[in-house]
VOMAR-150192 format. One record per atom (N, C-alpha, C, O): y, z, x; atom name; residue in one letter. Coordinates in Angstrom, 1 decimal, padded with zeros to 4 digits. Atoms other than C-alpha are relative to their C-alpha. Example, Ala and Ser with C-alpha at 12.3 -4.5 7.8 and 13.67 -1.06 7.14 Angstrom:
residues 2
     py     pz     px site code
 -001.2  000.0  000.9    N    a
 -004.5  007.8  012.3   CA    a
  001.2  000.0  000.9    C    a
  001.2  000.7  001.9    O    a
 -001.1  000.0 -000.9    N    s
 -001.1  007.1  013.7   CA    s
  001.1  000.8 -000.8    C    s
  002.2  000.9 -000.3    O    s
//
This chain:
residues 72
     py     pz     px site code
 -001.2  000.1  000.8    N    x
  000.1 -000.1  000.1   CA    x
  001.0  000.1  000.7    C    x
  001.0  001.0  001.6    O    x
 -001.1  000.2 -000.7    N    x
  003.3 -001.0  001.3   CA    x
  001.0  001.0 -000.4    C    x
  001.1  001.3 -001.6    O    x
 -001.3 -000.9  000.2    N    x
  006.4  001.5  001.6   CA    x
  001.2 -000.7  000.4    C    x
  001.1 -001.7  001.1    O    x
 -001.3  000.5 -000.2    N    x
  009.9  000.7  001.8   CA    x
  000.9  001.0  000.6    C    x
  000.9  002.1  000.0    O    x
 -001.1 -000.9 -000.5    N    x
  012.7  002.5  003.9   CA    x
  001.2 -000.6  000.0    C    x
  001.3 -001.7  000.6    O    x
 -001.1  000.4  000.0    N    x
  016.2  002.1  003.1   CA    x
  000.7 -000.3  001.4    C    x
  000.6  000.6  002.3    O    x
 -000.4  000.3 -001.1    N    x
  018.0  000.4  005.9   CA    x
  001.5 -000.1  000.1    C    x
  002.1  000.0  001.2    O    x
 -001.3  000.1  000.0    N    x
  021.5 -000.2  004.8   CA    x
  000.5 -000.2 -001.3    C    x
 -000.3 -000.3 -002.2    O    x
 -000.5  000.3  001.3    N    x
  023.8 -000.7  001.7   CA    x
  001.2 -000.6  000.2    C    x
  001.9 -000.1  001.2    O    x
 -001.0  000.5  000.1    N    x
  026.6 -002.9  001.0   CA    x
  000.9  000.2 -001.3    C    x
  000.2  000.3 -002.3    O    x
 -000.7  000.0  001.2    N    x
  029.4 -002.6 -001.7   CA    x
  000.8 -001.2 -000.3    C    x
  001.5 -001.5  000.6    O    x
 -000.7  001.4  000.0    N    x
  030.8 -005.9 -003.0   CA    x
  000.8  000.1 -001.4    C    x
  000.4  000.7 -002.4    O    x
 -001.1 -000.1  001.1    N    x
  033.8 -006.3 -005.4   CA    x
  000.3 -001.4 -000.3    C    x
  000.6 -002.1  000.7    O    x
 -000.6  001.5  000.4    N    x
  034.6 -009.6 -007.2   CA    x
  001.2  000.2 -000.7    C    x
  001.3  000.9 -001.7    O    x
 -001.4 -000.2  000.6    N    x
  038.2 -009.9 -008.0   CA    x
  000.2 -001.4 -000.9    C    x
 -000.1 -002.5 -000.5    O    x
 -000.5  001.1  000.7    N    x
  039.5 -012.3 -010.6   CA    x
  001.4 -000.5  000.4    C    x
  002.4  000.1  000.1    O    x
 -000.9  000.4 -000.6    N    x
  041.8 -014.4 -008.8   CA    x
  000.9 -001.2 -001.0    C    x
  002.1 -001.4 -000.6    O    x
 -000.6  000.9  000.8    N    x
  042.9 -017.0 -011.5   CA    x
 -001.1 -000.9 -000.7    C    x
 -002.3 -000.7 -000.8    O    x
  001.0  001.3  000.5    N    x
  041.5 -020.4 -013.1   CA    x
  000.4 -001.1  000.7    C    x
  001.5 -001.5  001.1    O    x
 -000.2  001.2 -000.7    N    x
  040.6 -023.4 -011.5   CA    x
  000.4 -001.4 -001.1    C    x
  000.7 -001.3 -002.2    O    x
 -000.4  001.4  000.8    N    x
  041.3 -027.1 -012.9   CA    x
 -000.7  000.0 -001.3    C    x
 -000.1 -000.5 -002.3    O    x
  001.0  000.3  001.3    N    x
  038.5 -026.9 -015.4   CA    x
  000.0  001.2 -000.9    C    x
 -000.8  001.2 -001.8    O    x
 -000.1 -001.3  000.5    N    x
  039.4 -023.4 -016.6   CA    x
 -000.9  001.0  000.2    C    x
 -000.8  002.0 -000.5    O    x
  001.0 -000.9 -000.5    N    x
  036.8 -021.5 -015.1   CA    x
  000.5  001.0  001.0    C    x
  001.1  000.7  002.1    O    x
 -000.6 -000.9 -001.1    N    x
  037.6 -018.2 -013.4   CA    x
 -000.7  000.0  001.1    C    x
 -001.9 -000.1  001.3    O    x
  000.2 -000.1 -001.3    N    x
  038.0 -018.0 -009.9   CA    x
  000.1  001.5  000.7    C    x
  001.0  002.3  000.6    O    x
  000.4 -001.5 -000.8    N    x
  036.5 -014.8 -007.8   CA    x
  000.3 -000.1  001.5    C    x
  000.1 -001.1  002.2    O    x
 -000.1 -000.3 -001.6    N    x
  037.4 -013.6 -004.4   CA    x
 -000.7  001.3  000.1    C    x
 -000.4  002.3 -000.6    O    x
  000.9 -001.3 -000.4    N    x
  034.7 -011.1 -003.0   CA    x
  000.5  000.6  001.3    C    x
  001.0  000.0  002.3    O    x
 -000.3 -001.0 -001.1    N    x
  035.5 -008.3 -000.9   CA    x
 -001.5  000.8  000.4    C    x
 -002.0  001.4 -000.5    O    x
  001.2 -000.8 -000.3    N    x
  032.4 -006.7  000.9   CA    x
  000.3  001.1  000.9    C    x
  001.2  001.0  001.8    O    x
  000.1 -000.9 -001.0    N    x
  032.0 -003.4  002.5   CA    x
 -001.2  000.6  000.4    C    x
 -002.0  001.2 -000.4    O    x
  001.4 -000.3 -000.5    N    x
  029.1 -002.6  004.8   CA    x
  000.3  001.2  000.5    C    x
  001.4  001.8  000.5    O    x
  000.3 -001.3 -000.7    N    x
  027.8  000.4  006.5   CA    x
  000.3  001.1 -001.1    C    x
  000.7  002.2 -000.7    O    x
  000.0 -000.9  001.0    N    x
  027.8  002.3  002.9   CA    x
 -001.3  001.0  000.3    C    x
 -002.4  000.5  000.7    O    x
  001.3 -001.0 -000.1    N    x
  025.3  005.4  003.2   CA    x
 -000.8 -000.2 -001.0    C    x
 -000.4 -000.2 -002.2    O    x
  001.2  000.3  001.1    N    x
  021.9  004.6  001.5   CA    x
 -000.1  001.1 -000.9    C    x
 -001.0  001.1 -001.8    O    x
  000.3 -001.2  000.9    N    x
  022.1  008.0 -000.2   CA    x
  001.2  000.1 -001.1    C    x
  001.1  000.8 -002.0    O    x
 -000.9 -000.1  001.0    N    x
  025.2  007.3 -002.0   CA    x
 -000.4 -000.3 -001.2    C    x
 -001.4 -001.1 -001.3    O    x
  000.6  000.2  001.4    N    x
  024.9  007.4 -005.8   CA    x
  000.8 -001.2 -000.5    C    x
  001.6 -001.8  000.2    O    x
 -000.6  001.3  000.5    N    x
  026.0  004.6 -008.1   CA    x
  001.3  000.7 -000.6    C    x
  002.3 -000.1 -000.7    O    x
 -001.3 -000.5  000.6    N    x
  028.7  006.9 -009.6   CA    x
  001.0  000.2  001.2    C    x
  002.2  000.0  001.0    O    x
 -000.9  000.1 -001.3    N    x
  030.0  007.3 -005.9   CA    x
  000.4 -001.2  000.4    C    x
  001.5 -001.3  001.0    O    x
 -000.4  001.4 -000.1    N    x
  030.1  003.9 -005.5   CA    x
  001.0 -000.6 -001.0    C    x
  002.0 -001.2 -000.7    O    x
 -001.2  000.5  001.2    N    x
  031.9  003.0 -008.6   CA    x
  001.3  000.7  000.2    C    x
  002.3  000.1  000.3    O    x
 -001.4 -000.9 -000.5    N    x
  034.6  005.8 -007.8   CA    x
  000.6 -000.8  001.2    C    x
  001.8 -001.1  001.2    O    x
 -000.6  000.6 -001.1    N    x
  035.0  004.1 -004.5   CA    x
  000.8 -001.3 -000.3    C    x
  002.0 -001.7  000.0    O    x
 -000.5  001.6  000.5    N    x
  035.3  000.5 -006.2   CA    x
  001.1  000.2 -000.8    C    x
  002.0 -000.7 -000.7    O    x
 -001.3 -000.4  001.0    N    x
  037.8  002.0 -008.7   CA    x
  001.3  000.3  001.0    C    x
  002.4 -000.2  000.8    O    x
 -001.3 -000.3 -000.8    N    x
  040.0  003.4 -006.0   CA    x
  000.5 -001.0  000.8    C    x
  001.8 -001.2  000.9    O    x
 -000.5  001.4 -000.7    N    x
  040.1  000.3 -004.0   CA    x
  000.5 -001.1 -000.8    C    x
  001.3 -001.9 -000.4    O    x
 -000.6  001.1  001.1    N    x
  040.7 -001.8 -007.2   CA    x
  001.5  000.4 -000.2    C    x
  002.4 -000.5 -000.3    O    x
 -001.3 -000.7  000.3    N    x
  043.6  000.4 -007.7   CA    x
  001.4 -000.6  000.7    C    x
  002.5 -000.6  000.3    O    x
 -000.9  000.5 -001.0    N    x
  045.5 -001.0 -004.8   CA    x
 -000.2 -001.5  000.3    C    x
  000.3 -002.0  001.4    O    x
  000.0  001.5 -000.1    N    x
  044.7 -004.7 -005.3   CA    x
  000.8 -000.6 -001.1    C    x
  001.3  000.1 -002.0    O    x
 -001.1  000.5  000.9    N    x
  046.7 -007.3 -007.1   CA    x
 -000.7 -000.7 -001.1    C    x
 -000.1 -001.2 -002.1    O    x
  000.8  000.8  001.2    N    x
  043.7 -008.8 -009.2   CA    x
 -000.9  001.1 -000.7    C    x
 -001.1  002.2 -000.3    O    x
  001.0 -000.8  000.5    N    x
  041.5 -007.4 -011.6   CA    x
 -001.3 -000.1  000.4    C    x
 -001.7 -001.1  001.0    O    x
  001.4  000.0 -000.3    N    x
  037.8 -006.4 -011.1   CA    x
 -000.8 -000.9 -000.8    C    x
 -000.5 -001.0 -002.0    O    x
  000.8  000.9  000.9    N    x
  035.3 -008.9 -012.3   CA    x
 -001.5  000.6  000.0    C    x
 -002.1  000.8 -001.0    O    x
  001.5 -000.6 -000.1    N    x
  031.9 -007.3 -010.8   CA    x
  000.2  001.0  001.0    C    x
  001.1  000.9  001.9    O    x
  000.3 -001.0 -001.4    N    x
  031.0 -004.4 -008.5   CA    x
 -001.5 -000.1 -000.2    C    x
 -002.1  000.0 -001.2    O    x
  001.5  000.3 -000.3    N    x
  027.6 -005.0 -007.1   CA    x
 -000.2  001.0  001.2    C    x
  000.7  001.3  002.1    O    x
  000.6 -000.6 -001.3    N    x
  025.6 -002.9 -004.6   CA    x
 -001.3 -000.6  000.4    C    x
 -002.3 -000.6 -000.4    O    x
  001.2  000.7 -000.9    N    x
  023.1 -004.6 -002.1   CA    x
 -000.4  000.9  000.7    C    x
  000.4  001.3  001.5    O    x
  000.9 -000.6 -000.8    N    x
  020.5 -002.6 -000.7   CA    x
 -001.0 -001.0  000.9    C    x
 -001.6 -002.0  000.6    O    x
  001.0  000.8 -000.8    N    x
  018.4 -003.7  002.3   CA    x
 -001.2  001.0  000.4    C    x
 -000.9  002.1  000.9    O    x
  001.1 -000.9 -000.4    N    x
  015.0 -002.1  002.9   CA    x
 -001.2 -000.5  001.0    C    x
 -001.6 -001.7  000.9    O    x
  001.0  000.6 -000.8    N    x
  012.3 -002.4  005.5   CA    x
 -001.4  000.3 -000.7    C    x
 -001.6  001.4 -001.3    O    x
  001.1 -000.3  000.8    N    x
  008.8 -002.8  004.1   CA    x
 -001.0  000.2  001.2    C    x
 -001.0 -000.7  002.1    O    x
  001.0 -000.6 -001.1    N    x
  006.0 -000.9  006.4   CA    x
 -001.5 -000.3 -001.1    C    x
 -001.6  000.0 -002.2    O    x
  001.4  000.2  000.6    N    x
  002.4 -001.8  005.4   CA    x
 -001.0  001.1  000.4    C    x
 -002.2  001.1  000.0    O    x
//
């Protein structure tokens, strides 16, 4: 049976920066690496909210990307 070991986490925030010529929303992504793998979803969302409060554009999506090592 394989086990997974958390290696790293990244916080990604997509900001809505406007519309393109076809009327679709354009996003700009900011990524923050070296996030503690032990951080909870509430802690990351609070951090994203704080970051968003000093930005010029509204938040479209907040995503957490985890990387794990698989050991067999």
